[in-house]
Structure formats: C-alpha cells, structure tokens
N, C-alpha and C positions, 0 to 999 in steps of 0.2 A: 165726705169730701176727700178727694184723692190729691195728695201732694207728691212732688217729685224732688229728690235731692240726691246728693252723692251717697254712695254706700259707705258705711262706717264699719269698723271692725266688729262691733257687736251685732251686726246684721248677718254675719256669716252663717250661723246656725239656722236663722229664720229663712235665709235664702235656700239652704239645703232642703228644708221642709217644703218650700214652694216648688223647687225643682223636682223633688220626689212626686209631688202631687201632679205636676204638669207633665213629666216625662217618664216617671217610674224608674225602677232599678236598671232597666235595660240601657239607660243613657250611658252608663259607664263602659259599655262595650263598643260604642260608636267611635269611629276614627277621630271625630272632633274632640272627644274627651281624652283620647290618647295624646293628641297634640297639646291639649291644655294641662295635662296631668302635672308636669313639673314646672309650669310657668305661671307665675302669679299674675292675676288680672291687674291692669293699670288703675290705681286708685282714682286718679283724676278723671278717668273715663268710665267709671263704674257707677251706675245709678240704680236707685230703687224708687218704686211707687209705694206710697203708704196710705192706708186708710186708718187714721189714728195711729196707734203704735204698731199695727200689723203691716208687714211687708206683703204687698199684693202683686208686685211686679219687679222684675230685675232685668238689667242688661249690663253686660261686661265686655270689655275689650282686652285681649291679651296680645302681646307682641309676638310677631312671627316674621320670618323672612323667606324669600323665595330664591333658591339657588338656581340660576339659569343653567340648563344642561348644555346649551350650545357654547356660551361664551364665558361661563364661570362667574359672571357678575352676580352680586346679591342685591336684592331690592327689599327694603323694609316695608312691612305692612301691619295692619291691625286685623286681628281675627275677632269678629263680632260674635258674641254668644257666651252663654246661652241668653236668649231673650225668652222670658217666661212671664206669664200672667196667671194668677189664681184661676183655676177652672171656673169658679163661680162668677168671675168678672170678665171672662173673655167676651169679646165683641162689644166692649164698652169703650174702646179707643185707647186703652191704657198702653197696649203694646206699641201702637203707632206713635203715641206721645213720647214713650221712652226712646223709640228709634230716632225720632226727630231731634230730641234733646242730645242723644249720644252722637249722632252724626254732626250736628251743629258744633258741639264741643270739640269733636275730633278735628273738624275743619279749622276752627278757630285756633287750635293748638298746632296747626301746620301739618297735620297728617294728610296723606293723599290716598293711599291704597287701602281699601277695606275688603276683606274676604269673609265669607260665612258659608255655612252649610244649612240649606233650608229650602222651602218651597218657593219656587220662582213666582207662582201665582200670588203669593203674599208680598214678597220683597221687591217685585218689579215696580211697585208704586213709589219706592224710595230710590229708584234708578239702578238697582242691581241687575246685572246681566249674567247669563250662564257662562261658565268657563269650561271648555272642553277638557275632559279627563286625559285626552291624548297630549294636551299641552302643559297643563299645570296639575300636579297630583298631590293629594294628601298622603301622608304615610299610612300604610295599611288600608288604603282605599280599595274597595272591591265592589263589584256590581254597580248599581245605579249611582250616577254622579249628580250630586245636588250642590256642587260648589258654585257659588255666585261671587261676583266681584263688582266693586263700585270705585270709580275714581272721583275724588272730591275736587279735582282741578280740571282745567280744560283739556288736558292731555292725558293719554293713557300711559301709565308708567310701568305696568307689569311686563315682565319678560314674556316672550312668545312660548317658551317652554320652561319647565322647572319643577322642583320639588319644594313643598312648603315645609319649613323647619321651625320648630318652636324657638321662641326668643329672638332677640335682635343680635346680629353678629357684633362681636367686640369691635369697637372703634379703634383703629390704629392711631397711635399718637407717636410722634417722633420722640426718640430718646434724647434727652438733653445731654450734651457733652460737658463733662466736668473738667474744665480747663484749670481749675485752681491748683491741682496737684502737679501741673506741668511746669 
C-alpha cells in the first residue's frame, strides 16, 4: 500500500537514492539543479510517497522569483521539482498523486505561480503550459526549452519577460522611527 505524507528530515538520504535511480548523476548538471543548489525546499510543500518505510516517490517546491526585464518588478513563484518515482513503480499513478497533492497544498497556502522544467506531454494534464525561452529564462539555460508554468488562480500573474532567480526577494519592511530619544 502506498501512503503520502510530508517529507521529514530523515527522508533526505532516501530521496537522494531515489533521485539517483530516477535521473542518474547527470541531474546535477541541469539548469534546474543549479537554480535549486543554494535554496532549501519548502518543508510544508515537500511530499513523499512510501511503500512501508521505503520512499518510492518525491515532489518538492523551492522558492524562486522572476525579475521582469522590462519593468523591474519581481514576481514570487514556486519551482516544482524534482518529481520522481522509483523506476519499478512508474506508471502506477504515484507521480500523478504526488502532483495533485502538491498543487492542492500550494493553492490552499495561497501560492499562485508554479514553474517547472519537464515534458509538456506529461505535465499538460495538470494545466501546465510552455513558456517561451525568449520571454522567461532560467539561469544557464541553453538549447531546448522545457520550462512550463501554471497559474493556480483565474489570472496569469507571471511577467511577460524575465529571469528566474533562486529564492524569494527580501520583503521590505518600513523602519520604525525611535522617537524616545528625542
């Protein structure tokens, strides 16, 4: 029986073994891994599928933002991935279940913009659409563009052009004025 729950810290090594089996060592050379390298996945949006104690599937979100090249505005987004399922259990619906769980949780948490790198033929069933590499680019992107986007609300909130940057921009908070010394 397959169960689904939040990733916990002790799952980290098991997830790395799963990712090695699903994608191999070449995964570290991909632009999506460079984008995730120094950014921690969001705990509340990272899930695993288990068969007993064994992690057989994983999906994570990391925070990113898009800096609009035309207007300088930044838009927060979630970068989905990696989504992986044990090769022995692929085509069993585990990846689809993880995707639905992750997207429903992201929407319930108030997130709107989701980006990922992947095969459109798989992700279109979840509502993802291709993004032109002339409009929004990943750092280090070369060759084929497999960038896909999904809006979880009724409006499209991504900028027309921009660069994807790891992490969310720092929120500006007004500085309190200390009037006690005056």
